[in-house]
N, C-alpha and C positions, 0 to 999 in steps of 0.2 A: 603634978603633970606639967611638963615643960613644952612649950610651943615656940618655934622660931619662925619669923616671917622675913621674906625678902620682897623685892620689888618686881620679880620676874613673872609671877603668876598672880591671878586674883586670890584674895585672902580665902574665899570659900574653898577654892581648889587646894590651897595649902593646908587648910584644916582637914579636908577629906584625906589628903595624902598622909598627913601626920597621924591621923587616927588609924588609917590603914596600916602604917608602919607599926603602930602600937599593938595592933592585932597580930600582925606578922611576927613580931618579936616576942609575943606572949605577954607584953605589959598589960594588955587588955585580953582577958581569956574568954573563950566561948562560954556563953551563958551569963557572963558578968555584965553588970550595968555600965553603960558608957556614961561619961560625964553629961550632965544635962545642958541643954542649949543655954539656959539662964546662967548656969554656973560658968560655962566657958565664956559667954559674952561678958560677964562681969569680971572674970579673972583676966581676960585678954583685952578688955576695954574696946570691944567691937560690937556692932549691931547684932542683936539676936537673929535677925533675918539672914545675915551673912553666915552665921554659924549653922543655922538650920539648912541653908542651901547646901553647904558642904556635907552635912550629915545625911541629907536626902540622897545625895549621890551614893553613899554607902548603903542606904536602904534599897535604892534601885538596883544595886549590884548584889543584893542578898547578903551583905556583910553585917548589917545591923537590922534589928527588928523592932518595930514599935509595939510596946505593950501599953494599951490604953490605960491612962491613969497612973502608970508606973514609970514610964520613960523608955529609953532605947537600950537594947541589950545586944551584945555580940551574938550573932546567929551561929547555930551549930554548923560546923563545916566551913566557917568563914576563913580560917587560917589556910585550909587546903585550897580553897578557891583562889586566895591571894597567891599561893605558891604556883598554882597552875597558870594563872594570868601572867605572873612574872616569868615563868619558864617560856611561855609563848612570846612575850616581849623580848626575852633574851635571844630567842631564835631570830626574831624579826630584826632586832637592833644590832646584834653582834655576829651571829653565825652566818647569816646571809652575806654580810660584807666581808667576813673572814674568807668565806668560800670564793667570793668574787675576786678578792685580792690574791688568794692562793692560785686561782686559775690564771690570773695575769702573770704570776711569777712562775707558772709551770709546775707548781707543787702538786704532786699526786696525792690521792686519798691516803695511800699508805704512809707517805712522808708526813702528811699533815697529822695523821694519827700518832706517828712517832714524835712529832713536835709537841703535841698535846700531852703525851705520856711523859716527855722530858720535863714539861712544865710542872706536872704533878710530882715527879721525882726530885726536882730541884727545890721543892717546898714552896713553890709560888702559889699553890692552891691548897686550901684547907678543905679536905673532903674525904 
């Protein structure tokens, strides 16, 4: 399991984000046990409380479940929750600003749809 850290966010947030990515990409599958707090803290040389804080975020979001005495497991439906959350964020972070800029440029809905279709046809989007 590979984690990479930078200086832009707190480490606990980076742990939560990277575990979420592992669930999203299927590296951690639903029903599968997540790495333990102890295991991660030893491998990454960070405080166990820091790891636990990141993992608690995923528990609070319903992506991980605690099984007393066994550890944390990826919750059923976790990947679908992540997809929905990311779709909402995509709308908020990209689509709204795209529509705002299109409005400033006088691009109609029909023209914008044509531009998006052209992007798919040009092979810019895998989908």
